[in-house]
C-alpha positions in Angstrom: 113.2 100.4 122.6 116.4 99.4 124.7 116.3 102.0 128.0 118.9 99.5 129.9 121.8 102.3 129.6 119.5 104.7 131.6 120.0 104.5 135.0 117.4 107.1 136.3 114.0 105.5 136.7 112.2 109.0 135.7 114.3 109.6 132.8 113.8 106.0 131.5 110.0 106.9 131.9 110.5 109.8 129.7 112.3 108.4 127.2 109.9 105.5 126.9 106.8 107.9 126.6 108.6 110.1 124.0 109.4 106.9 121.9 105.8 105.8 122.5 104.6 109.2 121.2 106.6 109.1 117.8 105.7 105.7 116.9 103.6 105.3 114.2 99.8 104.7 114.9 99.0 100.6 114.7 96.2 100.3 111.9 92.8 99.2 113.0 92.2 95.4 112.5 90.2 94.5 109.4 86.4 93.8 109.9 86.7 90.1 108.2 89.8 89.2 110.6 88.5 87.4 114.0 89.8 88.8 117.2 91.5 85.7 118.2 92.8 84.6 115.1 96.2 84.3 115.9 95.8 82.2 119.1 96.4 78.4 119.2 93.5 76.4 118.5 92.6 73.6 120.6 92.1 70.4 119.2 88.3 68.9 120.5 89.1 65.7 122.6 87.2 62.5 121.7 84.0 62.0 123.3 83.0 58.5 124.7 85.9 56.4 126.1 87.9 57.7 128.6 91.8 58.5 127.8 93.1 57.2 130.5 
């Protein structure tokens, strides 16, 4: 929500809260989807010889 045009802090807060209340509820994550499924995966470094 863009509230840059509202100068008064309290008024802006009120608008944001109203918008948050009106927003549709977020569906819960499916049981078969891992919590960190969207995170970038870290490649394993080679063990043994040093890199540098």
